[in-house]
PDB file of N, CA, C, O and CB in Angstrom:
ATOM      1  N   MET A   1      11.906  -3.214 -15.543  1.00  0.00           N
ATOM      2  CA  MET A   1      13.354  -2.437 -14.755  1.00  0.00           C
ATOM      3  C   MET A   1      13.980  -3.415 -13.775  1.00  0.00           C
ATOM      4  O   MET A   1      13.444  -4.295 -13.101  1.00  0.00           O
ATOM      5  CB  MET A   1      12.946  -0.927 -13.728  1.00  0.00           C
ATOM      6  N   GLY A   2      14.913  -3.138 -13.842  1.00  0.00           N
ATOM      7  CA  GLY A   2      16.187  -4.081 -12.731  1.00  0.00           C
ATOM      8  C   GLY A   2      16.093  -4.039 -11.448  1.00  0.00           C
ATOM      9  O   GLY A   2      15.008  -3.676 -10.996  1.00  0.00           O
ATOM     10  N   ILE A   3      16.844  -4.282 -10.797  1.00  0.00           N
ATOM     11  CA  ILE A   3      16.613  -4.554  -9.138  1.00  0.00           C
ATOM     12  C   ILE A   3      17.545  -3.202  -9.327  1.00  0.00           C
ATOM     13  O   ILE A   3      16.825  -2.334  -8.834  1.00  0.00           O
ATOM     14  CB  ILE A   3      17.255  -6.315  -8.059  1.00  0.00           C
ATOM     15  N   ASP A   4      18.624  -2.621  -9.724  1.00  0.00           N
ATOM     16  CA  ASP A   4      19.499  -1.293  -9.246  1.00  0.00           C
ATOM     17  C   ASP A   4      17.719  -0.248  -9.428  1.00  0.00           C
ATOM     18  O   ASP A   4      17.098   0.382  -8.573  1.00  0.00           O
ATOM     19  CB  ASP A   4      21.390  -0.700 -10.787  1.00  0.00           C
ATOM     20  N   ASP A   5      17.469  -0.451 -10.660  1.00  0.00           N
ATOM     21  CA  ASP A   5      16.117   0.914 -11.067  1.00  0.00           C
ATOM     22  C   ASP A   5      15.770   0.939 -10.014  1.00  0.00           C
ATOM     23  O   ASP A   5      16.176   1.759  -9.190  1.00  0.00           O
ATOM     24  CB  ASP A   5      14.693   0.763 -12.124  1.00  0.00           C
ATOM     25  N   ALA A   6      14.755  -0.149  -9.738  1.00  0.00           N
ATOM     26  CA  ALA A   6      14.484  -0.027  -8.427  1.00  0.00           C
ATOM     27  C   ALA A   6      14.692   0.171  -7.252  1.00  0.00           C
ATOM     28  O   ALA A   6      13.837   0.735  -6.568  1.00  0.00           O
ATOM     29  CB  ALA A   6      14.285  -0.408  -8.271  1.00  0.00           C
ATOM     30  N   VAL A   7      15.974  -0.277  -6.687  1.00  0.00           N
ATOM     31  CA  VAL A   7      16.956   0.505  -5.170  1.00  0.00           C
ATOM     32  C   VAL A   7      16.801   1.967  -5.936  1.00  0.00           C
ATOM     33  O   VAL A   7      15.790   2.575  -5.582  1.00  0.00           O
ATOM     34  CB  VAL A   7      19.238  -0.142  -4.802  1.00  0.00           C
ATOM     35  N   ASN A   8      17.416   2.471  -6.674  1.00  0.00           N
ATOM     36  CA  ASN A   8      17.599   3.672  -7.238  1.00  0.00           C
ATOM     37  C   ASN A   8      16.412   4.790  -7.041  1.00  0.00           C
ATOM     38  O   ASN A   8      16.466   5.947  -6.624  1.00  0.00           O
ATOM     39  CB  ASN A   8      17.840   3.381  -8.616  1.00  0.00           C
ATOM     40  N   LYS A   9      15.225   3.917  -7.546  1.00  0.00           N
ATOM     41  CA  LYS A   9      13.832   4.803  -7.487  1.00  0.00           C
ATOM     42  C   LYS A   9      13.145   4.645  -5.954  1.00  0.00           C
ATOM     43  O   LYS A   9      12.228   5.284  -5.439  1.00  0.00           O
ATOM     44  CB  LYS A   9      12.613   4.171  -8.765  1.00  0.00           C
ATOM     45  N   GLY A  10      13.779   3.784  -5.552  1.00  0.00           N
ATOM     46  CA  GLY A  10      13.063   3.691  -3.774  1.00  0.00           C
ATOM     47  C   GLY A  10      14.111   4.661  -3.224  1.00  0.00           C
ATOM     48  O   GLY A  10      13.629   5.581  -2.564  1.00  0.00           O
ATOM     49  N   LYS A  11      15.723   4.648  -3.383  1.00  0.00           N
ATOM     50  CA  LYS A  11      16.717   5.999  -3.022  1.00  0.00           C
ATOM     51  C   LYS A  11      16.251   7.190  -2.991  1.00  0.00           C
ATOM     52  O   LYS A  11      16.175   7.958  -2.032  1.00  0.00           O
ATOM     53  CB  LYS A  11      17.760   6.238  -3.890  1.00  0.00           C
ATOM     54  N   ASP A  12      15.712   7.438  -4.848  1.00  0.00           N
ATOM     55  CA  ASP A  12      15.261   9.104  -4.718  1.00  0.00           C
ATOM     56  C   ASP A  12      13.837   8.983  -3.871  1.00  0.00           C
ATOM     57  O   ASP A  12      13.746   9.806  -2.960  1.00  0.00           O
ATOM     58  CB  ASP A  12      14.942  10.002  -6.517  1.00  0.00           C
ATOM     59  N   LEU A  13      12.665   8.043  -4.041  1.00  0.00           N
ATOM     60  CA  LEU A  13      11.496   8.507  -3.131  1.00  0.00           C
ATOM     61  C   LEU A  13      11.933   8.612  -1.752  1.00  0.00           C
ATOM     62  O   LEU A  13      11.664   9.767  -1.424  1.00  0.00           O
ATOM     63  CB  LEU A  13      10.278   7.542  -3.169  1.00  0.00           C
ATOM     64  N   TYR A  14      12.382   8.102  -0.930  1.00  0.00           N
ATOM     65  CA  TYR A  14      13.004   8.361  -0.228  1.00  0.00           C
ATOM     66  C   TYR A  14      13.487   9.940   0.689  1.00  0.00           C
ATOM     67  O   TYR A  14      12.948  10.534   1.623  1.00  0.00           O
ATOM     68  CB  TYR A  14      13.603   7.789  -0.823  1.00  0.00           C
ATOM     69  N   GLU A  15      14.788  10.217  -0.145  1.00  0.00           N
ATOM     70  CA  GLU A  15      15.628  11.317  -0.530  1.00  0.00           C
ATOM     71  C   GLU A  15      13.903  12.824  -0.878  1.00  0.00           C
ATOM     72  O   GLU A  15      13.857  13.943  -0.368  1.00  0.00           O
ATOM     73  CB  GLU A  15      16.922  10.571  -2.403  1.00  0.00           C
ATOM     74  N   GLU A  16      13.062  12.340  -1.635  1.00  0.00           N
ATOM     75  CA  GLU A  16      12.125  13.365  -2.164  1.00  0.00           C
ATOM     76  C   GLU A  16      11.080  13.628  -0.452  1.00  0.00           C
ATOM     77  O   GLU A  16      10.293  14.545  -0.220  1.00  0.00           O
ATOM     78  CB  GLU A  16      11.053  12.548  -3.872  1.00  0.00           C
ATOM     79  N   HIS A  17      11.532  12.281   0.614  1.00  0.00           N
ATOM     80  CA  HIS A  17       9.906  12.901   1.284  1.00  0.00           C
ATOM     81  C   HIS A  17      10.640  12.030   2.389  1.00  0.00           C
ATOM     82  O   HIS A  17      10.207  10.930   2.732  1.00  0.00           O
ATOM     83  CB  HIS A  17       7.846  12.390   0.507  1.00  0.00           C
ATOM     84  N   LYS A  18      11.811  12.618   2.931  1.00  0.00           N
ATOM     85  CA  LYS A  18      12.625  11.817   4.110  1.00  0.00           C
ATOM     86  C   LYS A  18      11.833  12.923   5.090  1.00  0.00           C
ATOM     87  O   LYS A  18      11.373  12.236   6.002  1.00  0.00           O
ATOM     88  CB  LYS A  18      14.733  11.773   4.095  1.00  0.00           C
ATOM     89  N   ASP A  19      11.456  14.361   5.324  1.00  0.00           N
ATOM     90  CA  ASP A  19      11.043  14.808   6.381  1.00  0.00           C
ATOM     91  C   ASP A  19       9.832  14.192   6.854  1.00  0.00           C
ATOM     92  O   ASP A  19       9.643  13.784   8.000  1.00  0.00           O
ATOM     93  CB  ASP A  19      10.960  16.028   6.262  1.00  0.00           C
ATOM     94  N   LYS A  20       8.967  14.150   5.819  1.00  0.00           N
ATOM     95  CA  LYS A  20       7.969  12.992   6.403  1.00  0.00           C
ATOM     96  C   LYS A  20       7.755  11.842   7.018  1.00  0.00           C
ATOM     97  O   LYS A  20       6.793  11.572   7.736  1.00  0.00           O
ATOM     98  CB  LYS A  20       7.543  12.670   5.878  1.00  0.00           C
ATOM     99  N   ILE A  21       8.719  11.112   6.717  1.00  0.00           N
ATOM    100  CA  ILE A  21       8.809   9.984   6.694  1.00  0.00           C
ATOM    101  C   ILE A  21       9.640   9.922   8.051  1.00  0.00           C
ATOM    102  O   ILE A  21       9.456   9.045   8.895  1.00  0.00           O
ATOM    103  CB  ILE A  21       9.304   9.459   5.405  1.00  0.00           C
ATOM    104  N   ALA A  22      10.551  10.922   8.167  1.00  0.00           N
ATOM    105  CA  ALA A  22      10.481  10.901   9.749  1.00  0.00           C
ATOM    106  C   ALA A  22       9.452  11.695  11.132  1.00  0.00           C
ATOM    107  O   ALA A  22       9.238  11.374  12.301  1.00  0.00           O
ATOM    108  CB  ALA A  22      11.745  11.353   9.944  1.00  0.00           C
ATOM    109  N   GLU A  23       9.073  12.684  10.380  1.00  0.00           N
ATOM    110  CA  GLU A  23       7.965  13.355  11.166  1.00  0.00           C
ATOM    111  C   GLU A  23       6.782  11.955  11.433  1.00  0.00           C
ATOM    112  O   GLU A  23       6.124  12.035  12.470  1.00  0.00           O
ATOM    113  CB  GLU A  23       7.229  14.861  10.100  1.00  0.00           C
ATOM    114  N   ALA A  24       6.521  10.668  10.480  1.00  0.00           N
ATOM    115  CA  ALA A  24       6.007  10.206  10.940  1.00  0.00           C
ATOM    116  C   ALA A  24       6.153   9.228  11.762  1.00  0.00           C
ATOM    117  O   ALA A  24       5.258   8.538  12.248  1.00  0.00           O
ATOM    118  CB  ALA A  24       5.596  10.188  10.424  1.00  0.00           C
ATOM    119  N   VAL A  25       7.772   9.121  12.003  1.00  0.00           N
ATOM    120  CA  VAL A  25       8.236   8.039  12.857  1.00  0.00           C
ATOM    121  C   VAL A  25       8.339   8.545  14.135  1.00  0.00           C
ATOM    122  O   VAL A  25       8.254   7.984  15.227  1.00  0.00           O
ATOM    123  CB  VAL A  25       9.502   7.446  12.450  1.00  0.00           C
ATOM    124  N   LYS A  26       8.511   9.549  13.866  1.00  0.00           N
ATOM    125  CA  LYS A  26       8.433  10.021  15.547  1.00  0.00           C
ATOM    126  C   LYS A  26       6.863  10.669  15.427  1.00  0.00           C
ATOM    127  O   LYS A  26       6.959  11.856  15.741  1.00  0.00           O
ATOM    128  CB  LYS A  26       9.905  11.482  16.163  1.00  0.00           C
ATOM    129  N   SER A  27       5.597  10.365  15.125  1.00  0.00           N
ATOM    130  CA  SER A  27       4.184  10.739  15.699  1.00  0.00           C
ATOM    131  C   SER A  27       3.982  10.349  16.565  1.00  0.00           C
ATOM    132  O   SER A  27       4.924   9.666  16.967  1.00  0.00           O
ATOM    133  CB  SER A  27       3.170  10.517  15.192  1.00  0.00           C
ATOM    134  N   GLU A  28       2.862  10.390  17.454  1.00  0.00           N
ATOM    135  CA  GLU A  28       1.473   9.743  18.383  1.00  0.00           C
ATOM    136  C   GLU A  28       1.291   8.416  18.204  1.00  0.00           C
ATOM    137  O   GLU A  28       1.366   7.415  18.916  1.00  0.00           O
ATOM    138  CB  GLU A  28      -0.005  10.337  18.000  1.00  0.00           C
ATOM    139  N   GLN A  29       0.987   8.700  16.869  1.00  0.00           N
ATOM    140  CA  GLN A  29      -0.003   7.252  16.159  1.00  0.00           C
ATOM    141  C   GLN A  29       1.756   6.271  16.162  1.00  0.00           C
ATOM    142  O   GLN A  29       1.645   5.117  16.576  1.00  0.00           O
ATOM    143  CB  GLN A  29      -1.108   7.686  13.706  1.00  0.00           C
ATOM    144  N   ALA A  30       2.789   6.579  15.863  1.00  0.00           N
ATOM    145  CA  ALA A  30       3.461   5.502  15.988  1.00  0.00           C
ATOM    146  C   ALA A  30       4.164   5.060  16.977  1.00  0.00           C
ATOM    147  O   ALA A  30       4.640   3.944  17.185  1.00  0.00           O
ATOM    148  CB  ALA A  30       4.051   5.467  15.257  1.00  0.00           C
ATOM    149  N   GLU A  31       4.202   6.401  17.805  1.00  0.00           N
ATOM    150  CA  GLU A  31       4.307   5.621  19.218  1.00  0.00           C
ATOM    151  C   GLU A  31       4.040   4.813  19.818  1.00  0.00           C
ATOM    152  O   GLU A  31       4.851   4.092  20.399  1.00  0.00           O
ATOM    153  CB  GLU A  31       4.118   5.871  19.867  1.00  0.00           C
ATOM    154  N   ASP A  32       2.120   4.629  19.875  1.00  0.00           N
ATOM    155  CA  ASP A  32       0.848   3.900  20.070  1.00  0.00           C
ATOM    156  C   ASP A  32       1.752   2.441  19.655  1.00  0.00           C
ATOM    157  O   ASP A  32       2.220   1.440  20.197  1.00  0.00           O
ATOM    158  CB  ASP A  32      -0.707   4.480  18.940  1.00  0.00           C
ATOM    159  N   ILE A  33       1.635   3.095  18.294  1.00  0.00           N
ATOM    160  CA  ILE A  33       1.407   1.380  17.659  1.00  0.00           C
ATOM    161  C   ILE A  33       2.918   0.952  17.680  1.00  0.00           C
ATOM    162  O   ILE A  33       3.113   0.187  16.735  1.00  0.00           O
ATOM    163  CB  ILE A  33       0.641   1.195  15.722  1.00  0.00           C
ATOM    164  N   SER A  34       3.889   1.134  18.306  1.00  0.00           N
ATOM    165  CA  SER A  34       5.382   0.296  18.397  1.00  0.00           C
ATOM    166  C   SER A  34       5.476  -0.026  19.814  1.00  0.00           C
ATOM    167  O   SER A  34       6.292  -0.856  20.217  1.00  0.00           O
ATOM    168  CB  SER A  34       6.856   1.224  17.917  1.00  0.00           C
ATOM    169  N   ASP A  35       4.407   0.800  20.849  1.00  0.00           N
ATOM    170  CA  ASP A  35       4.240   0.145  22.475  1.00  0.00           C
ATOM    171  C   ASP A  35       3.279  -1.399  21.941  1.00  0.00           C
ATOM    172  O   ASP A  35       3.211  -2.334  22.737  1.00  0.00           O
ATOM    173  CB  ASP A  35       2.999   1.571  23.903  1.00  0.00           C
ATOM    174  N   LYS A  36       2.933  -1.450  21.239  1.00  0.00           N
ATOM    175  CA  LYS A  36       1.646  -2.347  21.241  1.00  0.00           C
ATOM    176  C   LYS A  36       2.737  -3.435  20.642  1.00  0.00           C
ATOM    177  O   LYS A  36       3.035  -4.453  21.267  1.00  0.00           O
ATOM    178  CB  LYS A  36       0.011  -1.821  20.180  1.00  0.00           C
ATOM    179  N   VAL A  37       3.225  -3.138  19.518  1.00  0.00           N
ATOM    180  CA  VAL A  37       3.776  -4.707  18.687  1.00  0.00           C
ATOM    181  C   VAL A  37       5.347  -4.898  19.715  1.00  0.00           C
ATOM    182  O   VAL A  37       5.793  -6.038  19.849  1.00  0.00           O
ATOM    183  CB  VAL A  37       4.273  -4.404  16.284  1.00  0.00           C
ATOM    184  N   LEU A  38       6.120  -3.640  20.418  1.00  0.00           N
ATOM    185  CA  LEU A  38       6.801  -4.324  21.117  1.00  0.00           C
ATOM    186  C   LEU A  38       6.663  -4.499  22.304  1.00  0.00           C
ATOM    187  O   LEU A  38       7.678  -4.576  22.996  1.00  0.00           O
ATOM    188  CB  LEU A  38       7.664  -4.091  20.996  1.00  0.00           C
ATOM    189  N   ASP A  39       5.115  -4.637  23.017  1.00  0.00           N
ATOM    190  CA  ASP A  39       4.739  -5.109  24.202  1.00  0.00           C
ATOM    191  C   ASP A  39       4.261  -6.704  23.977  1.00  0.00           C
ATOM    192  O   ASP A  39       4.291  -7.458  24.950  1.00  0.00           O
ATOM    193  CB  ASP A  39       3.621  -4.136  24.780  1.00  0.00           C
ATOM    194  N   GLY A  40       3.964  -7.034  23.095  1.00  0.00           N
ATOM    195  CA  GLY A  40       3.051  -8.535  22.443  1.00  0.00           C
ATOM    196  C   GLY A  40       5.057  -9.085  22.115  1.00  0.00           C
ATOM    197  O   GLY A  40       5.642 -10.008  22.681  1.00  0.00           O
ATOM    198  N   VAL A  41       5.623  -8.146  21.071  1.00  0.00           N
ATOM    199  CA  VAL A  41       6.878  -9.674  21.079  1.00  0.00           C
ATOM    200  C   VAL A  41       7.588  -9.514  22.042  1.00  0.00           C
ATOM    201  O   VAL A  41       8.441 -10.385  21.873  1.00  0.00           O
ATOM    202  CB  VAL A  41       8.065  -9.928  19.812  1.00  0.00           C
ATOM    203  N   ALA A  42       8.007  -8.632  23.589  1.00  0.00           N
ATOM    204  CA  ALA A  42       8.437  -9.019  24.725  1.00  0.00           C
ATOM    205  C   ALA A  42       7.808  -9.978  25.569  1.00  0.00           C
ATOM    206  O   ALA A  42       8.532 -10.793  26.141  1.00  0.00           O
ATOM    207  CB  ALA A  42       8.576  -8.092  25.296  1.00  0.00           C
ATOM    208  N   ASP A  43       6.364 -10.017  25.766  1.00  0.00           N
ATOM    209  CA  ASP A  43       5.497 -10.594  26.016  1.00  0.00           C
ATOM    210  C   ASP A  43       5.883 -11.944  25.884  1.00  0.00           C
ATOM    211  O   ASP A  43       6.454 -12.604  26.752  1.00  0.00           O
ATOM    212  CB  ASP A  43       4.555 -10.182  25.417  1.00  0.00           C
ATOM    213  N   PHE A  44       5.387 -12.510  24.227  1.00  0.00           N
ATOM    214  CA  PHE A  44       6.065 -13.847  24.135  1.00  0.00           C
ATOM    215  C   PHE A  44       7.655 -14.436  23.939  1.00  0.00           C
ATOM    216  O   PHE A  44       7.961 -15.569  23.568  1.00  0.00           O
ATOM    217  CB  PHE A  44       5.471 -14.280  23.184  1.00  0.00           C
ATOM    218  N   ALA A  45       8.536 -13.358  24.290  1.00  0.00           N
ATOM    219  CA  ALA A  45       9.969 -14.178  24.448  1.00  0.00           C
ATOM    220  C   ALA A  45      10.175 -14.068  25.596  1.00  0.00           C
ATOM    221  O   ALA A  45      11.291 -14.509  25.868  1.00  0.00           O
ATOM    222  CB  ALA A  45      11.229 -13.763  23.726  1.00  0.00           C
ATOM    223  N   LYS A  46       9.346 -13.473  26.925  1.00  0.00           N
ATOM    224  CA  LYS A  46       9.313 -13.394  28.052  1.00  0.00           C
ATOM    225  C   LYS A  46       9.206 -15.208  28.653  1.00  0.00           C
ATOM    226  O   LYS A  46       9.846 -15.888  29.454  1.00  0.00           O
ATOM    227  CB  LYS A  46       8.134 -12.310  28.327  1.00  0.00           C
ATOM    228  N   LYS A  47       8.036 -15.432  27.747  1.00  0.00           N
ATOM    229  CA  LYS A  47       7.322 -16.450  27.811  1.00  0.00           C
ATOM    230  C   LYS A  47       8.273 -17.835  26.904  1.00  0.00           C
ATOM    231  O   LYS A  47       8.301 -19.005  27.286  1.00  0.00           O
ATOM    232  CB  LYS A  47       5.812 -15.937  27.197  1.00  0.00           C
ATOM    233  N   VAL A  48       8.768 -17.447  26.030  1.00  0.00           N
ATOM    234  CA  VAL A  48      10.093 -18.835  25.619  1.00  0.00           C
ATOM    235  C   VAL A  48      11.197 -18.751  26.489  1.00  0.00           C
ATOM    236  O   VAL A  48      11.664 -19.753  27.029  1.00  0.00           O
ATOM    237  CB  VAL A  48      10.931 -18.733  23.957  1.00  0.00           C
ATOM    238  N   ALA A  49      11.840 -17.118  26.730  1.00  0.00           N
ATOM    239  CA  ALA A  49      13.104 -17.512  27.411  1.00  0.00           C
ATOM    240  C   ALA A  49      12.669 -16.557  28.988  1.00  0.00           C
ATOM    241  O   ALA A  49      13.111 -15.434  29.232  1.00  0.00           O
ATOM    242  CB  ALA A  49      14.798 -16.918  26.343  1.00  0.00           C
ATOM    243  N   PRO A  50      11.896 -17.198  29.727  1.00  0.00           N
ATOM    244  CA  PRO A  50      11.349 -16.366  31.375  1.00  0.00           C
ATOM    245  C   PRO A  50      12.740 -15.597  31.668  1.00  0.00           C
ATOM    246  O   PRO A  50      12.917 -14.380  31.615  1.00  0.00           O
ATOM    247  CB  PRO A  50      10.882 -17.738  33.072  1.00  0.00           C
ATOM    248  N   GLY A  51      13.742 -16.660  32.009  1.00  0.00           N
ATOM    249  CA  GLY A  51      14.916 -16.376  32.482  1.00  0.00           C
ATOM    250  C   GLY A  51      16.281 -15.285  32.295  1.00  0.00           C
ATOM    251  O   GLY A  51      17.326 -15.040  32.897  1.00  0.00           O
ATOM    252  N   ALA A  52      15.381 -14.698  30.768  1.00  0.00           N
ATOM    253  CA  ALA A  52      16.140 -13.671  30.255  1.00  0.00           C
ATOM    254  C   ALA A  52      15.028 -12.209  30.419  1.00  0.00           C
ATOM    255  O   ALA A  52      15.508 -11.245  29.821  1.00  0.00           O
ATOM    256  CB  ALA A  52      16.638 -14.138  28.563  1.00  0.00           C
ATOM    257  N   ALA A  53      14.192 -12.019  30.842  1.00  0.00           N
ATOM    258  CA  ALA A  53      13.153 -11.636  31.415  1.00  0.00           C
ATOM    259  C   ALA A  53      14.091  -9.755  30.981  1.00  0.00           C
ATOM    260  O   ALA A  53      13.946  -8.827  30.185  1.00  0.00           O
ATOM    261  CB  ALA A  53      12.781 -12.485  33.323  1.00  0.00           C
ATOM    262  N   ASP A  54      14.887 -10.098  31.986  1.00  0.00           N
ATOM    263  CA  ASP A  54      15.531  -8.091  32.357  1.00  0.00           C
ATOM    264  C   ASP A  54      15.943  -8.234  31.087  1.00  0.00           C
ATOM    265  O   ASP A  54      14.932  -8.205  30.384  1.00  0.00           O
ATOM    266  CB  ASP A  54      17.129  -7.440  33.790  1.00  0.00           C
ATOM    267  N   LYS A  55      16.986  -8.384  30.374  1.00  0.00           N
ATOM    268  CA  LYS A  55      17.489  -8.253  29.139  1.00  0.00           C
ATOM    269  C   LYS A  55      16.291  -8.099  27.902  1.00  0.00           C
ATOM    270  O   LYS A  55      16.449  -7.156  27.127  1.00  0.00           O
ATOM    271  CB  LYS A  55      18.406  -9.485  28.969  1.00  0.00           C
ATOM    272  N   ILE A  56      15.656  -8.578  27.793  1.00  0.00           N
ATOM    273  CA  ILE A  56      14.363  -8.897  26.903  1.00  0.00           C
ATOM    274  C   ILE A  56      13.798  -6.974  27.262  1.00  0.00           C
ATOM    275  O   ILE A  56      13.850  -6.095  26.402  1.00  0.00           O
ATOM    276  CB  ILE A  56      13.002 -10.681  27.758  1.00  0.00           C
ATOM    277  N   ASP A  57      13.520  -6.852  28.088  1.00  0.00           N
ATOM    278  CA  ASP A  57      12.760  -5.298  28.758  1.00  0.00           C
ATOM    279  C   ASP A  57      13.497  -4.148  28.000  1.00  0.00           C
ATOM    280  O   ASP A  57      12.989  -3.226  27.362  1.00  0.00           O
ATOM    281  CB  ASP A  57      13.064  -4.988  30.725  1.00  0.00           C
ATOM    282  N   GLU A  58      15.092  -4.481  28.268  1.00  0.00           N
ATOM    283  CA  GLU A  58      15.931  -3.607  27.776  1.00  0.00           C
ATOM    284  C   GLU A  58      16.647  -3.326  26.579  1.00  0.00           C
ATOM    285  O   GLU A  58      17.338  -2.342  26.317  1.00  0.00           O
ATOM    286  CB  GLU A  58      16.550  -3.642  28.370  1.00  0.00           C
ATOM    287  N   ILE A  59      16.249  -4.848  25.533  1.00  0.00           N
ATOM    288  CA  ILE A  59      15.687  -5.041  24.258  1.00  0.00           C
ATOM    289  C   ILE A  59      14.935  -3.521  24.043  1.00  0.00           C
ATOM    290  O   ILE A  59      15.197  -2.381  23.660  1.00  0.00           O
ATOM    291  CB  ILE A  59      14.621  -6.462  24.232  1.00  0.00           C
ATOM    292  N   ARG A  60      13.858  -4.309  24.550  1.00  0.00           N
ATOM    293  CA  ARG A  60      12.333  -3.311  24.405  1.00  0.00           C
ATOM    294  C   ARG A  60      12.330  -1.641  24.463  1.00  0.00           C
ATOM    295  O   ARG A  60      11.890  -0.779  23.703  1.00  0.00           O
ATOM    296  CB  ARG A  60      11.295  -3.698  25.774  1.00  0.00           C
ATOM    297  N   ASP A  61      13.027  -1.610  25.724  1.00  0.00           N
ATOM    298  CA  ASP A  61      13.719   0.177  25.791  1.00  0.00           C
ATOM    299  C   ASP A  61      14.018   0.246  24.953  1.00  0.00           C
ATOM    300  O   ASP A  61      13.165   0.891  24.342  1.00  0.00           O
ATOM    301  CB  ASP A  61      14.827   0.805  26.565  1.00  0.00           C
ATOM    302  N   GLY A  62      15.095  -0.107  24.079  1.00  0.00           N
ATOM    303  CA  GLY A  62      15.920   0.363  23.301  1.00  0.00           C
ATOM    304  C   GLY A  62      15.386   0.473  22.067  1.00  0.00           C
ATOM    305  O   GLY A  62      15.592   1.429  21.319  1.00  0.00           O
ATOM    306  N   ALA A  63      14.649  -0.547  21.797  1.00  0.00           N
ATOM    307  CA  ALA A  63      13.813  -0.397  20.187  1.00  0.00           C
ATOM    308  C   ALA A  63      12.715   0.441  20.553  1.00  0.00           C
ATOM    309  O   ALA A  63      12.146   0.751  19.506  1.00  0.00           O
ATOM    310  CB  ALA A  63      13.114  -1.975  19.387  1.00  0.00           C
ATOM    311  N   ASP A  64      11.959   1.124  21.856  1.00  0.00           N
ATOM    312  CA  ASP A  64      11.045   1.562  21.972  1.00  0.00           C
ATOM    313  C   ASP A  64      11.190   3.675  21.831  1.00  0.00           C
ATOM    314  O   ASP A  64      10.334   4.541  21.648  1.00  0.00           O
ATOM    315  CB  ASP A  64      10.626   0.733  23.278  1.00  0.00           C
ATOM    316  N   LYS A  65      12.734   3.731  22.037  1.00  0.00           N
ATOM    317  CA  LYS A  65      13.171   4.609  21.813  1.00  0.00           C
ATOM    318  C   LYS A  65      13.325   5.396  20.337  1.00  0.00           C
ATOM    319  O   LYS A  65      13.237   6.591  20.054  1.00  0.00           O
ATOM    320  CB  LYS A  65      13.989   4.326  22.363  1.00  0.00           C
ATOM    321  N   ALA A  66      13.543   4.430  19.673  1.00  0.00           N
ATOM    322  CA  ALA A  66      14.010   4.746  18.011  1.00  0.00           C
ATOM    323  C   ALA A  66      12.475   4.870  17.078  1.00  0.00           C
ATOM    324  O   ALA A  66      12.455   4.859  15.848  1.00  0.00           O
ATOM    325  CB  ALA A  66      15.157   3.118  17.256  1.00  0.00           C
ATOM    326  N   VAL A  67      11.223   4.989  17.967  1.00  0.00           N
ATOM    327  CA  VAL A  67      10.188   4.936  17.237  1.00  0.00           C
ATOM    328  C   VAL A  67       9.357   5.516  17.876  1.00  0.00           C
ATOM    329  O   VAL A  67       9.121   5.241  19.053  1.00  0.00           O
ATOM    330  CB  VAL A  67       9.822   3.854  16.853  1.00  0.00           C
ATOM    331  N   GLY A  68       8.781   6.393  17.237  1.00  0.00           N
ATOM    332  CA  GLY A  68       7.716   6.881  18.290  1.00  0.00           C
ATOM    333  C   GLY A  68       8.345   8.499  18.934  1.00  0.00           C
ATOM    334  O   GLY A  68       9.518   8.815  18.732  1.00  0.00           O
ATOM    335  N   ASN A  69       7.269   9.520  19.799  1.00  0.00           N
ATOM    336  CA  ASN A  69       7.955  10.096  20.562  1.00  0.00           C
ATOM    337  C   ASN A  69       8.552  10.447  21.955  1.00  0.00           C
ATOM    338  O   ASN A  69       9.130  11.404  22.470  1.00  0.00           O
ATOM    339  CB  ASN A  69       7.711  10.526  20.302  1.00  0.00           C
ATOM    340  N   GLU A  70       8.217   9.465  22.239  1.00  0.00           N
ATOM    341  CA  GLU A  70       8.575   9.381  24.242  1.00  0.00           C
ATOM    342  C   GLU A  70       9.488   8.290  24.150  1.00  0.00           C
ATOM    343  O   GLU A  70      10.016   7.839  25.167  1.00  0.00           O
ATOM    344  CB  GLU A  70       7.005   8.839  25.612  1.00  0.00           C
TER     345      GLU A  70
END
């Protein structure tokens, strides 16, 4: 199987299950996991670049809106 075949199979699988994928991404479980991950990354970034805390929070909040249900 070549790269093109694998990409096409992935596209086909996505199209076949896109409703379930969208539902999973907007679930409470996804929200909980994404909050933990985003908080950890934001905390680390603030330690590395403490002067950019406001921008880091802004980016974190934007990312949080894309995943989960809140």
